[in-house]
Backbone bond lengths (Angstrom), bond angles and torsions (degrees), N, CA, C in turn:
res aa  C-N    CA-C-N  psi(-1)  N-CA   C-N-CA  omega(-1)  CA-C   N-CA-C  phi
1 M - - - 1.463 - - 1.525 110.77 -
2 K 1.334 116.02 -36.40 1.453 119.40 -179.45 1.528 110.76 -63.80
3 K 1.372 117.02 -44.23 1.463 120.42 178.48 1.520 111.32 -62.51
4 L 1.353 115.90 -39.61 1.456 119.89 178.54 1.516 110.45 -62.54
5 G 1.333 116.91 -39.44 1.460 120.59 178.77 1.514 112.00 -64.62
6 I 1.330 116.62 -39.07 1.473 120.06 178.09 1.521 110.82 -63.96
7 I 1.362 116.26 -43.91 1.468 119.96 179.26 1.518 110.94 -61.73
8 V 1.341 116.64 -44.34 1.466 120.62 178.70 1.530 110.68 -61.42
9 A 1.343 116.14 -40.26 1.463 119.91 179.61 1.519 111.46 -64.15
10 I 1.360 117.15 -41.25 1.468 121.00 179.48 1.522 110.43 -64.13
11 I 1.341 115.70 -45.52 1.463 119.32 178.63 1.529 110.33 -61.03
12 G 1.341 116.44 -39.77 1.456 119.97 178.43 1.515 112.06 -62.52
13 L 1.337 116.83 -40.94 1.466 120.08 178.32 1.515 111.66 -64.67
14 L 1.354 116.47 -39.30 1.459 119.84 179.11 1.523 111.33 -62.76
15 F 1.347 116.31 -45.71 1.459 119.10 179.94 1.525 111.63 -67.77
16 T 1.346 116.08 -33.84 1.461 119.15 176.67 1.516 110.85 -64.52
17 G 1.369 116.02 -40.09 1.459 119.85 178.69 1.516 111.64 -64.57
18 I 1.356 115.43 -42.90 1.461 118.59 178.06 1.517 110.67 -63.75
19 H 1.345 117.71 -40.45 1.460 121.20 179.81 1.526 111.16 -62.52
20 K 1.349 115.31 -43.71 1.462 118.45 179.45 1.518 111.20 -65.20
21 A 1.356 116.18 -38.97 1.459 119.11 -179.56 1.513 111.73 -65.78
22 T 1.335 116.25 -37.14 1.457 119.24 -177.00 1.514 112.18 -87.98
23 A 1.330 117.44 -1.87 1.465 119.46 179.34 1.521 111.87 -80.06
24 Q 1.342 117.47 -14.94 1.454 121.50 179.11 1.520 108.79 -92.20
25 F 1.332 117.01 117.44 1.454 120.91 -173.71 1.519 111.55 -99.32
26 Y 1.356 114.58 150.37 1.455 123.43 175.50 1.522 107.35 -131.38
27 F 1.319 116.69 152.47 1.452 119.91 177.75 1.524 110.17 -76.69
28 Y 1.339 116.21 127.29 1.462 121.38 171.89 1.526 108.70 -86.43
29 D 1.331 115.91 -48.35 1.464 122.75 171.75 1.521 106.23 -156.64
30 N 1.304 117.92 -160.22 1.453 120.90 -177.47 1.525 113.34 -72.73
31 D 1.316 116.96 -10.17 1.463 120.29 -175.57 1.523 114.32 -115.65
32 Y 1.340 117.73 -15.89 1.456 119.80 -174.06 1.526 111.70 -134.04
33 Y 1.339 113.86 148.54 1.454 122.80 168.35 1.525 109.08 -98.12
34 D 1.317 115.41 149.43 1.461 121.34 171.07 1.516 109.98 -112.30
35 T 1.328 115.42 153.84 1.458 121.00 169.43 1.519 107.71 -108.77
36 P 1.324 119.04 157.42 1.459 119.74 179.08 1.527 113.00 -58.62
37 V 1.325 117.27 -35.50 1.466 121.01 -179.88 1.519 109.11 -105.50
38 M 1.337 115.94 115.42 1.459 121.91 178.62 1.524 109.24 -110.17
39 F 1.332 115.94 148.03 1.457 121.58 -179.61 1.522 109.89 -117.76
40 E 1.321 115.44 153.77 1.464 120.56 -177.92 1.520 109.66 -145.45
41 V 1.314 116.13 138.46 1.465 123.04 174.46 1.515 107.15 -126.87
42 G 1.325 116.97 132.60 1.461 118.01 -177.61 1.509 113.72 -164.01
43 G 1.309 114.11 -170.86 1.456 122.03 179.04 1.512 109.85 -147.61
44 S 1.311 115.50 171.46 1.461 119.32 -178.15 1.514 110.31 -147.68
45 I 1.326 114.88 163.84 1.454 122.77 173.59 1.523 107.51 -144.44
46 G 1.333 116.55 146.44 1.452 119.11 -178.45 1.511 111.49 179.82
47 I 1.337 115.87 -154.07 1.451 121.24 -178.05 1.528 109.83 -115.52
48 M 1.324 114.67 152.36 1.463 122.73 174.88 1.521 108.37 -127.80
49 N 1.331 116.07 139.25 1.453 120.72 179.02 1.524 108.39 -146.66
50 C 1.330 116.98 173.10 1.455 119.95 -176.18 1.522 110.85 -143.32
51 L 1.309 115.48 160.14 1.458 123.61 170.53 1.527 107.27 -123.01
52 T 1.329 116.37 112.25 1.456 122.23 -178.96 1.527 108.76 -134.63
53 D 1.323 116.54 -169.65 1.466 120.60 178.69 1.521 112.79 -76.93
54 I 1.318 117.93 -13.93 1.459 121.71 -175.72 1.522 109.91 -95.07
55 G 1.333 115.28 142.05 1.449 120.72 177.24 1.509 112.00 82.75
56 R 1.314 116.32 -132.91 1.466 125.04 -176.93 1.531 111.17 74.39
57 K 1.327 114.26 175.97 1.457 118.38 -167.60 1.522 114.81 -94.73
58 R 1.346 117.51 -54.25 1.451 117.69 -172.30 1.524 111.07 -148.40
59 G 1.322 115.74 151.54 1.445 122.22 172.97 1.516 113.74 53.28
60 N 1.320 116.45 -139.84 1.461 122.30 -179.81 1.514 112.75 -86.09
61 G 1.294 116.88 8.16 1.457 120.01 178.52 1.521 111.80 96.21
62 R 1.336 115.48 155.67 1.450 122.00 179.84 1.516 107.84 -129.41
63 P 1.327 118.47 163.15 1.464 120.25 -173.00 1.519 113.69 -63.81
64 F 1.312 116.07 135.18 1.453 129.12 169.10 1.535 113.75 39.97
65 L 1.345 119.27 -116.83 1.460 121.59 -170.41 1.520 112.97 -61.68
66 K 1.336 117.92 -26.81 1.455 119.83 179.92 1.523 111.61 -67.03
67 D 1.307 117.40 -19.07 1.460 120.91 -178.46 1.526 111.97 -116.05
68 L 1.315 116.67 12.54 1.466 120.50 -175.62 1.517 110.88 -84.94
69 T 1.328 116.17 137.30 1.460 122.14 175.27 1.521 108.47 -97.24
70 F 1.335 116.24 101.89 1.465 119.87 -175.38 1.521 111.94 -68.14
71 G 1.342 117.17 -20.25 1.457 119.22 177.32 1.514 113.20 -66.87
72 N 1.339 117.49 -12.72 1.466 121.19 178.67 1.521 113.20 -92.43
73 N 1.328 117.98 5.71 1.465 119.89 177.16 1.522 110.45 -58.40
74 R 1.330 115.94 133.65 1.455 121.72 178.94 1.524 109.65 -126.90
75 L 1.322 116.17 156.07 1.457 121.54 -178.42 1.527 110.61 -72.14
76 N 1.330 115.78 141.40 1.464 120.44 171.90 1.525 109.24 -141.50
77 G 1.319 116.03 163.44 1.457 121.36 177.94 1.514 109.99 -146.80
78 S 1.327 116.11 165.47 1.467 119.64 179.51 1.518 110.13 -153.03
79 I 1.331 115.16 162.58 1.455 123.31 170.36 1.531 106.97 -130.74
80 Y 1.319 117.01 148.11 1.459 118.49 -175.49 1.523 111.28 -152.93
81 V 1.322 114.25 160.89 1.456 122.96 169.76 1.519 106.19 -134.10
82 S 1.331 117.77 137.08 1.458 120.15 -175.02 1.521 111.16 -139.51
83 M 1.331 114.03 162.42 1.456 122.36 176.58 1.522 107.84 -132.10
84 L 1.331 117.78 133.38 1.459 122.97 -177.03 1.527 109.51 -126.58
85 Y 1.316 115.31 127.46 1.471 120.83 -178.12 1.527 110.16 -102.09
86 K 1.340 115.39 117.79 1.467 123.16 178.85 1.524 111.97 47.54
87 Y 1.308 116.55 40.05 1.466 124.11 177.15 1.527 113.58 65.05
88 A 1.321 118.88 -6.33 1.461 121.53 -165.88 1.525 113.78 -98.88
89 V 1.328 117.52 -47.71 1.467 121.53 -175.08 1.523 108.56 -129.43
90 G 1.300 115.60 131.38 1.459 119.55 -178.93 1.503 112.64 -136.39
91 V 1.310 114.92 168.24 1.457 121.36 175.11 1.523 107.97 -143.90
92 R 1.322 116.74 141.00 1.457 119.62 -179.54 1.516 110.99 -137.94
93 L 1.314 114.61 149.34 1.458 123.45 173.86 1.516 106.44 -106.73
94 E 1.344 117.05 124.42 1.463 120.36 -171.52 1.519 111.27 -138.12
95 G 1.314 115.21 137.98 1.457 121.85 172.56 1.515 109.61 -109.00
96 T 1.327 117.71 127.76 1.458 123.35 -176.85 1.520 109.52 -122.07
97 F 1.333 115.73 140.24 1.458 120.98 -176.07 1.523 108.79 -136.83
98 G 1.335 117.01 127.48 1.456 120.02 -178.52 1.517 111.99 -165.90
99 T 1.336 115.48 -165.54 1.462 122.99 -178.15 1.522 109.03 -142.40
100 V 1.332 116.00 143.29 1.465 121.07 172.36 1.524 108.39 -123.83
101 K 1.337 115.45 156.65 1.465 120.06 178.82 1.522 108.93 -157.43
102 A 1.339 116.04 161.07 1.459 121.91 175.17 1.528 108.59 -160.85
103 Y 1.342 115.44 151.64 1.460 121.57 -177.10 1.523 109.47 -140.06
104 D 1.325 117.40 132.71 1.457 120.34 172.21 1.522 111.44 -67.39
105 S 1.314 116.76 -26.05 1.461 120.32 -174.71 1.525 112.94 -66.35
106 I 1.347 118.07 -16.89 1.463 118.96 178.56 1.521 111.43 -97.14
107 S 1.352 118.24 2.74 1.455 120.70 172.13 1.531 109.13 -67.75
108 L 1.319 115.90 153.22 1.455 119.79 176.90 1.525 108.53 -73.30
109 K 1.331 116.67 112.96 1.462 121.43 -172.36 1.515 112.39 -57.99
110 S 1.336 117.57 -39.59 1.464 120.77 -173.44 1.520 112.90 -69.49
111 V 1.351 118.10 -21.60 1.472 120.69 -176.67 1.523 111.82 -128.79
112 S 1.327 118.15 17.09 1.472 120.55 -173.82 1.517 112.81 -82.20
113 E 1.346 118.13 -10.53 1.459 122.67 -179.44 1.530 112.24 51.40
114 G 1.323 115.34 46.01 1.455 120.82 174.30 1.504 115.78 94.86
115 R 1.347 117.81 -10.72 1.471 118.05 -178.52 1.524 111.37 -71.55
116 Y 1.332 117.05 -36.45 1.468 118.61 176.01 1.530 109.87 -61.70
117 E 1.327 116.79 -44.06 1.462 121.12 -179.77 1.533 111.14 -69.04
118 R 1.330 118.45 -27.40 1.468 121.83 177.81 1.524 111.00 -60.14
119 S 1.334 116.81 -36.64 1.471 123.91 168.72 1.536 114.43 62.30
120 L 1.341 117.05 32.12 1.459 119.71 177.27 1.529 110.80 -89.38
121 Q 1.322 115.95 162.68 1.457 122.59 179.75 1.516 108.26 -155.10
122 F 1.327 115.31 161.97 1.463 119.01 172.50 1.515 109.29 -163.16
123 K 1.321 114.35 159.21 1.465 121.78 165.96 1.515 107.12 -143.91
124 S 1.328 116.60 155.80 1.460 119.79 -179.67 1.522 109.77 -155.88
125 K 1.313 116.01 139.20 1.451 120.57 168.90 1.524 109.01 -77.31
126 I 1.323 115.62 145.50 1.460 122.02 177.97 1.528 108.29 -121.47
127 N 1.313 116.95 123.71 1.467 122.90 171.49 1.524 107.57 -121.25
128 E 1.314 116.39 126.16 1.462 119.83 -172.36 1.522 111.11 -137.81
129 V 1.325 116.18 140.31 1.462 121.73 167.85 1.520 106.27 -124.65
130 A 1.340 116.55 132.47 1.462 119.87 -172.14 1.518 110.63 -142.30
131 L 1.320 114.77 151.66 1.459 123.69 172.44 1.525 106.51 -110.97
132 V 1.331 116.46 115.66 1.464 122.05 -171.72 1.521 109.81 -122.66
133 A 1.327 115.93 131.94 1.463 122.01 176.04 1.526 109.38 -96.53
134 E 1.342 115.46 144.37 1.462 121.69 177.63 1.525 109.50 -118.23
135 F 1.334 115.76 142.22 1.454 121.81 178.61 1.531 108.40 -129.30
136 H 1.335 116.41 114.54 1.467 122.89 -176.40 1.530 108.83 -102.52
137 P 1.333 118.18 99.97 1.472 120.24 -173.25 1.520 114.08 -62.50
138 L 1.338 119.22 -30.49 1.467 120.44 -179.83 1.524 111.64 -62.43
139 F 1.328 116.76 -27.27 1.460 120.67 -178.14 1.521 112.16 -104.49
140 I 1.336 117.27 -19.22 1.460 119.76 175.44 1.525 110.06 -71.24
141 F 1.326 116.70 -41.86 1.459 120.88 -174.60 1.524 113.75 -96.76
142 I 1.326 116.91 -11.76 1.472 120.24 178.16 1.516 108.43 -128.89
143 N 1.310 117.85 119.63 1.460 121.53 179.66 1.528 108.77 -87.00
144 W 1.322 115.49 88.58 1.466 120.22 -177.26 1.521 111.78 -67.27
145 L 1.334 117.55 -21.25 1.461 119.79 -177.23 1.529 112.44 -70.59
146 T 1.329 117.09 -13.46 1.469 120.04 177.37 1.528 111.71 -101.99
147 R 1.321 117.73 2.86 1.462 121.42 -178.75 1.518 110.19 -100.77
148 D 1.330 114.97 160.50 1.458 119.46 179.51 1.526 112.06 -80.30
149 D 1.333 117.53 -30.38 1.459 119.48 -179.08 1.526 110.70 -80.55
150 E 1.328 115.39 156.56 1.448 120.78 -177.36 1.530 110.63 -70.82
151 P 1.329 117.87 146.56 1.475 120.24 176.45 1.527 110.28 -66.19
152 P 1.327 118.39 152.64 1.471 121.34 -179.06 1.516 111.45 -65.67
153 R 1.322 116.12 146.52 1.461 121.57 177.31 1.533 111.03 -81.75
154 F 1.328 117.14 -19.56 1.470 122.42 -179.84 1.513 109.27 -101.16
155 S 1.338 116.58 132.61 1.454 120.11 -177.99 1.525 110.95 -144.54
156 P 1.353 118.52 108.12 1.461 120.00 170.65 1.521 109.89 -71.81
157 Y 1.321 117.79 154.00 1.464 119.83 -178.68 1.525 111.09 -151.29
158 L 1.317 114.86 161.01 1.462 123.67 172.35 1.517 108.40 -105.33
159 A 1.321 116.91 148.33 1.464 121.54 -178.70 1.524 109.96 -131.45
160 A 1.324 115.93 140.48 1.465 121.45 176.80 1.517 108.13 -152.31
161 G 1.322 116.13 143.26 1.462 118.17 -179.45 1.505 112.31 -172.27
162 M 1.307 114.73 -168.73 1.453 121.91 177.16 1.522 109.13 -143.28
163 G 1.324 115.14 155.05 1.451 118.18 -177.03 1.516 111.92 -155.39
164 Y 1.317 114.06 -176.61 1.462 122.52 177.61 1.523 106.65 -127.01
165 F 1.326 116.76 128.67 1.456 119.60 -179.12 1.524 110.20 -130.40
166 S 1.316 115.38 152.29 1.461 121.87 174.53 1.521 108.74 -117.09
167 F 1.328 116.32 147.28 1.455 122.25 179.31 1.514 108.69 -147.42
168 N 1.319 116.52 167.50 1.474 120.68 -179.74 1.525 108.58 -157.93
169 P 1.342 118.22 87.27 1.467 119.89 -177.56 1.524 111.95 -63.50
170 Q 1.332 114.34 136.89 1.459 122.03 178.53 1.527 109.44 -132.45
171 A 1.333 115.92 154.24 1.457 121.91 174.00 1.525 108.65 -131.07
172 K 1.333 115.52 153.20 1.457 120.54 -176.91 1.521 110.12 -92.55
173 L 1.324 115.73 128.54 1.458 122.50 179.45 1.522 108.26 -141.95
174 N 1.338 116.01 121.30 1.471 121.19 -179.28 1.528 111.20 53.23
175 Q 1.328 115.57 45.35 1.468 123.99 176.75 1.531 113.67 68.78
176 N 1.310 117.69 10.25 1.462 121.71 177.30 1.520 110.06 -118.02
177 W 1.340 116.21 144.21 1.450 120.92 176.36 1.527 108.64 -92.63
178 I 1.331 115.61 121.38 1.461 122.86 -172.96 1.525 109.87 -108.72
179 D 1.340 116.60 132.62 1.466 120.70 174.51 1.529 109.08 -67.46
180 L 1.332 115.89 130.01 1.461 120.32 -174.01 1.529 114.18 -91.89
181 Q 1.317 117.52 -33.88 1.469 119.19 -174.22 1.535 112.89 -58.73
182 P 1.345 120.26 -41.97 1.478 119.17 -179.68 1.527 113.66 -67.14
183 L 1.350 118.32 -14.85 1.463 121.06 -175.55 1.523 112.69 -89.29
184 S 1.338 118.82 -6.58 1.474 122.06 178.33 1.526 110.97 47.50
185 T 1.324 117.21 56.19 1.463 121.73 -172.37 1.523 113.69 -63.23
186 E 1.322 118.06 -18.57 1.467 120.74 176.04 1.535 110.99 -114.92
187 G 1.330 116.06 23.56 1.456 120.75 176.02 1.519 114.19 77.43
188 Q 1.359 117.35 21.08 1.464 119.29 179.13 1.533 109.59 -62.75
189 G 1.327 115.85 125.50 1.460 121.06 -179.81 1.520 114.28 89.00
190 F 1.337 117.90 -5.50 1.468 120.19 177.95 1.529 108.98 -78.49
191 K 1.323 116.70 142.05 1.463 119.87 179.19 1.522 111.81 -66.65
192 E 1.337 116.55 -22.56 1.466 119.98 178.18 1.532 112.13 -71.99
193 Y 1.350 116.57 -17.37 1.473 121.48 179.57 1.528 108.47 -129.36
194 P 1.316 117.78 72.21 1.478 120.76 -172.99 1.522 113.95 -63.48
195 N 1.330 118.20 -20.66 1.465 120.59 -179.50 1.521 113.11 -86.93
196 R 1.325 117.22 -4.26 1.467 120.53 -179.13 1.530 108.59 -104.53
197 K 1.315 115.30 98.31 1.462 121.34 -177.89 1.535 110.38 -89.58
198 P 1.332 117.91 147.50 1.470 119.50 174.22 1.528 110.76 -59.19
199 Y 1.313 116.32 136.02 1.462 119.96 -179.88 1.526 110.41 -89.86
200 K 1.323 115.25 148.86 1.460 121.29 -178.98 1.524 110.39 -86.60
201 L 1.332 115.26 144.32 1.465 121.01 -179.38 1.527 112.46 -86.78
202 G 1.315 117.20 2.16 1.464 122.80 172.59 1.509 108.95 -132.90
203 Q 1.333 117.86 123.23 1.456 121.35 -174.07 1.527 110.93 -146.26
204 M 1.336 114.83 166.28 1.452 121.50 175.02 1.530 109.86 -82.40
205 N 1.324 116.03 151.79 1.459 120.82 171.18 1.526 109.77 -138.46
206 F 1.313 116.13 168.93 1.450 122.81 177.92 1.525 107.87 -126.55
207 S 1.314 116.77 141.04 1.456 120.50 -174.50 1.520 111.64 -122.35
208 L 1.322 115.47 142.41 1.454 123.78 175.21 1.514 107.83 -138.44
209 G 1.336 116.59 141.15 1.450 117.92 -179.80 1.509 113.36 -171.79
210 I 1.320 113.88 -178.30 1.461 122.46 177.83 1.522 108.25 -132.54
211 G 1.314 115.69 157.12 1.450 120.16 178.46 1.516 111.12 -159.45
212 A 1.308 114.43 175.71 1.457 121.02 176.55 1.522 108.44 -145.40
213 K 1.327 116.01 135.73 1.463 121.81 -179.11 1.516 109.44 -116.39
214 Y 1.332 115.09 139.82 1.462 120.53 176.27 1.520 108.64 -133.98
215 E 1.332 116.76 128.62 1.465 121.37 -179.51 1.525 109.78 -88.69
216 L 1.329 114.75 108.00 1.462 119.79 178.54 1.520 111.14 -69.48
217 T 1.316 116.41 -45.36 1.457 123.63 179.86 1.521 107.37 -141.32
218 P 1.333 119.13 172.95 1.461 119.97 175.52 1.527 113.68 -59.53
219 E 1.337 117.60 -21.16 1.464 120.81 -177.57 1.517 114.01 -104.57
220 I 1.333 118.82 -18.71 1.461 121.54 -171.67 1.525 110.09 -129.24
221 N 1.320 116.25 133.72 1.462 120.57 171.09 1.517 110.21 -132.27
222 I 1.318 115.84 158.15 1.460 121.66 177.16 1.531 108.49 -122.97
223 R 1.322 115.18 152.79 1.459 120.84 178.53 1.521 109.23 -137.44
224 F 1.321 114.91 153.17 1.463 121.05 165.50 1.513 106.26 -123.36
225 E 1.337 116.45 129.97 1.463 120.02 -172.69 1.522 111.27 -141.34
226 I 1.328 115.69 138.37 1.464 123.13 172.34 1.521 107.27 -116.16
227 L 1.325 116.45 122.74 1.461 120.95 -174.96 1.525 109.35 -131.28
228 D 1.328 115.78 120.18 1.461 121.80 179.45 1.519 109.69 -98.98
229 R 1.337 116.49 138.45 1.474 121.57 178.26 1.519 109.53 -104.80
230 I 1.309 115.46 122.21 1.455 122.72 177.12 1.529 107.76 -93.48
231 L 1.324 116.84 120.98 1.456 121.62 -173.81 1.523 111.24 -105.91
232 K 1.314 115.26 154.49 1.460 121.09 174.95 1.525 111.38 -94.03
233 T 1.326 117.71 -3.54 1.455 121.94 -177.48 1.525 111.34 -109.87
234 D 1.320 115.70 150.86 1.463 121.80 172.03 1.518 110.37 -107.84
235 Y 1.329 116.52 14.24 1.462 120.53 -174.56 1.526 112.67 -113.69
236 L 1.322 118.21 23.89 1.470 119.01 173.51 1.524 109.80 -56.75
237 D 1.338 116.53 -34.84 1.464 122.42 179.88 1.526 112.88 -103.59
238 D 1.350 117.85 10.63 1.468 123.55 -177.75 1.529 111.56 63.74
239 L 1.315 117.87 27.77 1.462 121.38 -176.07 1.514 109.32 -140.08
240 S 1.360 116.55 128.74 1.454 118.05 -179.27 1.522 114.23 -147.87
241 T 1.327 118.77 -46.42 1.460 118.66 -166.26 1.537 112.57 -127.03
242 R 1.326 119.41 -112.12 1.465 122.44 -171.36 1.534 112.05 -118.76
243 Y 1.338 114.51 158.54 1.458 120.33 174.30 1.525 110.13 -65.63
244 I 1.317 115.64 152.62 1.460 120.26 174.75 1.524 109.39 -112.67
245 N 1.300 115.85 170.19 1.457 121.09 175.49 1.532 108.20 -67.44
246 P 1.341 119.57 115.27 1.475 121.03 -175.57 1.521 113.64 -63.28
247 N 1.340 116.95 -20.08 1.466 118.89 179.28 1.523 112.13 -66.91
248 L 1.357 117.26 -20.62 1.459 120.49 -177.93 1.526 112.52 -70.24
249 F 1.319 116.88 -22.01 1.468 118.79 -179.43 1.523 111.35 -60.82
250 A 1.331 116.90 -29.65 1.473 120.44 -179.19 1.523 111.73 -66.65
251 N 1.333 118.15 -18.58 1.463 120.81 178.08 1.532 112.41 -78.13
252 Y 1.338 115.76 -14.00 1.466 119.08 -173.01 1.529 113.30 -126.78
253 F 1.335 117.35 -20.10 1.463 120.05 -177.39 1.516 110.13 -130.73
254 S 1.324 114.27 164.42 1.461 120.96 174.47 1.520 108.54 -147.62
255 G 1.311 115.89 167.20 1.450 121.00 175.65 1.509 113.30 61.29
256 I 1.335 116.27 -138.16 1.456 121.92 -175.37 1.521 111.73 -65.65
257 D 1.341 117.70 -33.28 1.465 119.91 178.38 1.528 110.85 -65.09
258 L 1.331 117.20 -37.97 1.458 120.54 179.01 1.527 110.56 -65.07
259 S 1.315 117.44 -47.75 1.465 120.03 -178.79 1.525 111.26 -66.09
260 N 1.336 117.23 -37.13 1.463 120.08 178.13 1.528 111.20 -66.15
261 A 1.334 117.24 -43.57 1.466 120.98 -179.21 1.524 110.80 -62.23
262 Q 1.332 117.22 -44.41 1.462 119.84 -179.18 1.523 111.74 -67.81
263 A 1.327 117.34 -35.86 1.463 120.16 -178.94 1.520 112.02 -74.16
264 L 1.332 117.60 -37.19 1.464 120.60 -174.19 1.519 112.98 -89.76
265 N 1.332 117.54 -15.18 1.463 120.14 174.51 1.524 110.77 -68.48
266 D 1.312 117.27 -42.50 1.468 121.72 -174.57 1.523 108.89 -137.72
267 R 1.338 115.39 110.24 1.465 120.00 -177.46 1.527 111.52 -112.36
268 R 1.328 115.62 16.95 1.459 119.48 177.98 1.526 111.02 -73.04
269 S 1.320 115.34 153.10 1.461 119.88 174.90 1.518 108.90 -70.06
270 K 1.321 116.74 129.18 1.466 121.06 -177.74 1.524 112.54 -76.87
271 T 1.349 116.91 -3.62 1.471 120.22 -176.51 1.521 112.31 -117.75
272 N 1.346 117.76 14.33 1.459 120.61 -178.60 1.530 109.57 -83.27
273 P 1.339 118.62 111.93 1.473 120.01 -176.30 1.523 113.24 -68.93
274 E 1.347 118.09 -21.69 1.460 120.52 -178.17 1.527 111.44 -74.22
275 Y 1.312 117.70 -28.24 1.456 121.83 -177.29 1.526 109.56 -130.96
276 P 1.337 116.99 75.36 1.471 119.93 -179.27 1.521 110.83 -63.48
277 I 1.322 115.86 145.52 1.461 122.53 -174.64 1.519 109.94 -102.58
278 N 1.318 115.83 130.50 1.462 121.61 173.98 1.530 107.75 -84.46
279 P 1.321 119.19 114.40 1.478 120.75 -176.11 1.524 113.60 -64.07
280 S 1.314 117.80 -16.55 1.467 121.27 178.82 1.518 112.74 -91.59
281 G 1.335 118.15 1.86 1.453 121.60 -179.68 1.513 111.70 80.14
282 G 1.319 115.85 -165.28 1.452 121.38 178.22 1.506 114.79 97.13
283 Q 1.344 118.15 -17.53 1.458 119.88 178.79 1.531 110.36 -73.71
284 L 1.316 114.76 153.22 1.460 120.35 -177.03 1.525 110.81 -65.26
285 R 1.324 115.24 129.62 1.474 121.82 179.03 1.519 110.79 -110.06
286 G 1.344 117.28 -38.05 1.460 122.68 178.33 1.510 110.17 -145.12
287 N 1.330 116.11 -172.18 1.463 121.86 179.70 1.523 109.35 -116.77
288 P 1.336 118.30 102.04 1.473 120.13 -176.96 1.519 113.77 -72.28
289 N 1.334 117.67 -7.74 1.468 120.40 -177.41 1.528 112.86 -82.70
290 N 1.313 117.50 -15.94 1.467 121.33 -179.88 1.520 109.75 -114.70
291 K 1.328 117.26 116.37 1.461 121.06 177.26 1.526 110.04 -73.07
292 D 1.316 115.47 154.87 1.464 120.92 177.63 1.526 110.59 -77.29
293 S 1.321 115.93 165.60 1.463 121.02 176.45 1.526 108.77 -154.83
294 Y 1.317 115.62 162.26 1.467 121.00 170.47 1.517 108.13 -142.85
295 F 1.318 116.37 159.76 1.459 120.04 -176.90 1.528 110.13 -146.88
296 T 1.305 115.12 164.42 1.460 122.19 178.72 1.521 110.03 -130.42
297 C 1.324 115.87 146.84 1.474 124.14 169.56 1.523 106.34 -123.31
298 N 1.326 117.54 111.24 1.458 120.44 -170.00 1.520 113.00 -128.91
299 L 1.326 114.38 147.18 1.459 122.89 168.41 1.522 106.98 -100.57
300 K 1.332 116.66 121.88 1.460 121.56 -175.89 1.525 110.07 -111.75
301 V 1.319 115.59 144.59 1.465 122.74 174.36 1.521 107.47 -127.16
302 G 1.341 116.30 126.21 1.453 120.42 -176.93 1.506 113.32 -128.16
303 L 1.334 115.91 151.02 1.454 123.71 174.37 1.523 108.34 -104.02
304 T 1.320 116.89 127.35 1.460 122.07 -175.55 1.521 110.63 -93.79
305 F 1.340 115.75 137.82 1.456 122.66 177.25 1.530 109.28 -126.77
306 G 1.325 116.23 147.63 1.458 121.22 -179.47 1.512 112.97 111.33
307 R 1.315 115.78 -4.62 1.463 121.84 178.80 1.519 107.85 -99.46
308 E 1.343 117.36 133.56 1.461 121.15 -176.42 1.520 110.79 -119.15
309 K 1.303 114.32 138.68 1.461 120.05 178.86 1.524 109.89 -75.85
310 I 1.312 115.81 137.67 1.466 121.06 179.90 1.523 109.37 -71.79
311 R 1.310 115.27 128.54 1.465 120.49 176.84 1.518 109.09 -88.83
312 R 1.297 115.46 118.41 1.465 120.10 -178.48 1.537 109.40 -100.16
313 T 1.303 115.77 138.85 1.471 120.00 177.34 1.515 109.25 -101.37
314 G 1.290 115.04 157.03 1.466 120.05 -179.22 1.531 111.32 -75.46
315 P 1.317 117.20 176.81 1.468 120.69 179.91 1.524 111.48 -64.45
316 I 1.299 116.18 147.03 1.444 121.47 179.59 1.528 108.48 -73.19
317 R 1.322 115.91 129.67 1.464 121.01 179.43 1.527 110.39 -105.66
318 F 1.307 115.54 135.87 1.463 121.06 179.46 1.530 110.74 -105.15
């Protein structure tokens, strides 16, 4: 009971602090008051894409947008709730849902340096929950609340945060989409490869981005935001390092899992003279030095709370 009382007391202090902070009013315009702490609930829609070892345009790949395949853009959406202090610094909790994919077959064959012939592919659903901070420089460096003119309705901002996302890379085989992580396509978890640990399908990520907010009305604002996710894994696409000896799969799998693992580990043509295959494995399959990433470009619409309409009284009658 004592611990419960302490928790209740802490929650009470937090709400008291928020109440005191929002009890001080500022003019938004001639019709509305603002409070220092504003709240927003909204949603977004946009595109999601990724940069992994699969696909890309030419050679060994080039940095970020120069190597991005725009044909792989997929739809994504999100819902969020946020809090903004004096227009300057905010924090939001957001859930994002989308899909990423990539194919070696869309690489330029003449300059792919073997990636087209590698013939790998993947797709994965992405579910993410993140806590993201916003920094609005127009309001951080200029205190509009002490000026006579109205604050600007347009506000560019920087965003940074961290989150937790789940993924599940799959590849298509005989018209079926097969989960890749359980097949250990690069020998993850095999005693013959002690340094290759099975990767988790739920992991932390870090986000960095830019955006711009525009207040359409006192109740509605719109945003455009680009947010990149920095990952700690190189297995978003189930691809990272070198081929293994395909005979080892028989030590760990049987039946359909064995045939799927052997087929999806190495999809190169066995008769291509330009890229001879070492039957014992060991040839480069991916680049473990570059971690995977995914990003979103979204249009957001939010409803603002905490703004109060000014109540006007009629003329005084004598």
